[in-house]
C-alpha angles and dihedrals in degrees: 000000000000138000133178126238095257093063091044089057095042091052093039094228138124120241093243089060095042096047109106093005123132119242087228087081089070098045132086106255093243092055098052097081089053091054094047087054093050092049089050091052091051091051091051089054097252116145113252117206115213112268139189122252140158126241124202115210127209089269091057094253115149111227116192108219139173112229127209118187128195134172118236107223136184114188092344091306116121112222100162152354129246114206122187116194115193118200105233098173090114093049090049089054091050092048088056092047092050092048093048092046089052091048092052092047090053090050090052089052089049096047099083095044092047092047088053092049091051093051092069098057090038088055091050089049091050095044097050092043091052092049092053093047092051091049091054092046094050098041097033085206139047121235131201093265093051090051088074090052089047093047091050091047094047089047090057094046093052091047093049093045090052088050090055089046091052094049094047093043092049090052090046094050091048091051094048111131123216146082125306108288124184117221134158108277139183107219097201091053090051090051091052092050093049090050089053090058093056096044093105092058095043090051095048094055094035090239118166122218115204114201122204101173118169110235120235096021112178116260114259125213104223144113106287094195094053093043089050091053087054091050092045096049091049090048094049092050091051091052090051092049100049124073122242106288091026125135138236120198117205116193131178125195142156112253114182103296097344135081103229117209119185129194112194124182132183093221135126097293130217125279114244091244090058099042094082091053101050094099094046112109114258093010109134137153092200118108119264114290092017098089141006095217088234100101102085091033091057090046089055091050095048094049092048091054090048089051091244129107145225126217132185131202120182145157127188113267091003102080136246134271125201120189123200118196115198118187118232101177101081108179090101097034095056091061091066099096094195093073096063 
């Protein structure tokens, strides 16, 4: 029955054409039932938390908005609904930029360690290749006895070359830019690849990682690059929290319609007064220059977008447990257009 100029401009429509029209016209078909449900809740006096939605204007452009819905009452009788839609496109762009900036910072932090890690297999490859070359140069021929040595040396060269490829490919996948994209993913394999990225830090501080990964977990349809960032941030925090010689336990299980991944360390723990703030942007207990306070905040944002969750339990001097829940039943998730 009424609309302000801002929404008219956003939807690219005149008031004469908009008057009397259902808001359904500007929603993706799969989002219409959800809005009707929210409107019914508002009429029934239920408190409606602002939620994100996408509007489609007359030109076909998709505009991400945050909707607030309030019932307009007179003497407890509802005679209208007041809907405020806030354009959050700029906020969405900033979120993506912050996530990417954090990702690149993490890559930079890992680069020196990964380079050191690659040096070992490269040294093996070079050493065995030189030995084979020297053998051929001196002998000018290869006898049956030498073939076994050649076979052993070539086997090691191939293994070490594949190890280099795994390390670099894991780093490249992690640094991949782009929107969220859902692809079939094996969670346990993603855990293994992420652990490979932090191996230099683990070896440096003699930290042990114990894995208890449930076999034959169902495939999940998720964004592996984003999930890997979550795993990496959690592991880096755990490594920072434990003393040299400490331990980190990584466990994966099916829990209802979620794959549940737990990261438990025996580090210093988090005081109760700080526990409620760990997912707040820029909150950190690390010394200046040692952390941005964005890691867990970004993890929370990523899991929220992927319709999963992240939880934390901790006590001072008794370690910290972070639990990541990744959905694997996707009928409802696929309806959420912002993921594609």
